[in-house]
N, C-alpha and C positions, 0 to 999 in steps of 0.2 A: 464532474460535476461537483462542487466544493464537498466535505464532511457533514457539511449543516449551516443549514438561508431559513433567515425565520423574514416573513411574507406579508404585511400587514397590510389589510385592505382599504384603509384609510379610515378617517373618523379618530374622535377627540375625545366619546365618551368612557372609556378604559383603558386607563395608567395600564393594567394591572397584562394587555399584553405584551409591554415590554420587556416583563419580568422573566419567560424563559433562556430571549436574547442577552440580559443582563446576568444570568446567571452564567450563563454558556460562557461570558468575557470573563466574569472575575477571578482572581485569583485568593493572592493572599488578603486583598484589601480591595477596598473600591474601585470597579473598573475607569479606566479614562475611553468616553465613546467620543470616537470622531463621528462628527454630522456636518455629512456633505448636505452643505444646500447649494444651490443654482443663486445664486447672488442674483435679485431684478432691480437694483437701491434698494430693499428691505430685508438684505439677508440677515443681520444682527437681527432685526425684530422677529424674521422668521428663523430661525435657531433657536431664540428662547422659544417658541411655543415647543420644538420638541426636546432642548434644556427641560422644559419644565414635566412634559410629559415622562421622561424618563426619570424624575428625581422620584416622582408622585410613583414611580414603581418599584424604586428600590437605593441602595446607595449607589454613586455613582458619580462621575465626573468629567460632565460633559463635556466635550472642546470643539469648537467651530470651526470646520474646514469650508470656505464660503469660494465660490467659483461664480466668478461674473459671469452675465449671460454673454456667449459668446468665443468663453473661456477655454479654455483644456484643464484636466485634472492631474496631476502627477501625482500616483502614489506612494515611490519611492522613500518621497521627503516626507510625504502626508502623511503616513503611516507609523513615524517615527515615537515609538511610545504609547502608538495606540492600542487597547486591547481587544474591541469593536470595534468594525463599520456600522451605523446607520444611515443608509443611501433615502432623503427625505425626498419629501412630494414637490410634487410642484409642474410647471409641463414639461411633460414627457420626451417628446423630440427634442429640447434643447439639455434635459438632461442627456440624453443619448448622443447629442451633438459632445459636452463637456466629454464622454466618456471613451467617447470614439478611439482615441490615442491610445488607450488602455485596454482594451475590451478582453484580449490574452493576458496583460502584466498582474492586472491588479487580479483576478483568480489565482493567476499562480504567488502572488505575493501571499495573499491571505492563507492561502495553503502550506509556504514553506513558514509563513509566522504562526500560524495554529493562531489568526482572528474570525472569528465568527462575523456573519455577513446579517443586516436584514434590511429589508427594504420596505419603506413604505410609501404606500400609491404608486409614485411614476419609481422609485428604488426596487417594487417588489416585481412591476413590470418588467424592469431590468435586466431581472434575475434571468431572464430566459434566453435559451441562442436567439432562438427569432422569436424580440420581443413584439408584441401588438403596442404601437406606442400616437396609436391616438385615429381619428376621421369617422365617421358616419354614415358614409353612403358606400355600396358595393355596386358598381357598374354605375352609380347613376340612383344607387335605390336608394331610402334611410333603411336602417337596420338598428341605429339608438339615435337620440336625441340629440339634433345638433349642438346646445351646449356641450356637452359630451364628449366634440370630434378634436379636443388640443390643438384649434386653430390650423385642422387638420379638413379635407371636406373626403376624397377616398379613402377609407382605410388604411392605415401602412402599418407593413410589417419592416419591420429592421434590423440591423445585427444585433445583437446581446451580452451579457459576459458569459452565459455558460453555463452557470450556477446547477440551473436546475434545468432537466431537459426537456418540462412543458413550458405551451406559452401563457406568459399571468396576463390576467384582464383584472380590475379592479375597482371597489365601488360598485360591487355587480348589482344590488338588491337597490338601494338608493339612487344611482346614474341607470340604470337598463343597459350595462353593457356585455348582459350576459350574450344578446344576442349577434355583439358582435364580434366575440370569440367563435362562436356557431359560425359563423361566416365565414371567418379566416381557417378553423378545421376544415371545414366542408370544402373549401376551396382548393386545400391541401398547402398552403400556405406555413402553417406549423405543424406539424404531426400529431400534438393531443393541447387539451391547456387547459388548466384552470379560473376561476372567476371568483374573486374571494368577495363577499361582502363589505361591508365598514365594521369594525370593532374585533374583526377577528383575522385571527393567527394564522399560518399554515406553515407544522415545524416540518422542513424538508430535511429527510438524514439519509444516507446510502438506502437506500431500497425500497422507502415506506414514507411518506407523510401524516401528519396528524394533527386532526385542527383545535382551538380551543376560542375563547371567546362567543359572544353574544346573536355569530351571526354564521350564515352556511358558507360552504367553497363547495363550486359544482364543475366536477369534470365533464371537460366532454372531450369524448373519444370519435373518430370516424368509424363506420359500417363499411363492410366487405361494401352493400350496392350504392355507396356516395353520399349516404345521410351523416348524419352526427347525433349519436347517441347520450345523453345528459344525466348524469346521478348527481342529487345533492347530498351533500356529508355534512353533518351538524356537531357538533364542540361533543369529544370524544371517540370521535371514528376517525378511521385511519384508513389508506388505500393505499395497494402501492407503487412504487414507483420505477420506471424502468425505460 
């Protein structure tokens, strides 16, 4: 697991959820933040959304790292001169495709270069070793709204970056995705999981995770009898990571 990861559950109302990430990336001057954006034809405009939020959170220099739809991210060259990496939001399965060729190399590079990782929505989901990338059905039964399925029908779990040991779902309260994560945990597809509300940050370090922002983080753990237990945490709360 990376030494630190910053997981943002989505939303645009609170630029300050980026501030801890900027502090971790900063050194003698404003950090250069690489913003990995899946470019579906409007990548430059999408980059500006995150660049604006980052600048509102603190002094920094956002750098666009645009990957065309169907392309692959090559981290060795992209991370040159970068102090922090933000993997942005969009279609989660397509982001997983873009990162599929560097799922082991990217975490190693981040650790070797001391570059902190932040994930917004799709980027947060892909920080997991086993990533819930979308879907709204389990064996044909709806578990969350169809419009949250990310162009997938059945709930799908794919390989992620392994920066955190739990699965991550996002927009939890706003999109009703907590039930999707409960289903993935209950079926044993992921060891346990966290569902993060919008405008909420989960900061994960070795052995601990801490919540900040306006929403909650919902931790889903399996029980001995095959059920799932959910505990919600508010800003200021922490819980152990194992």
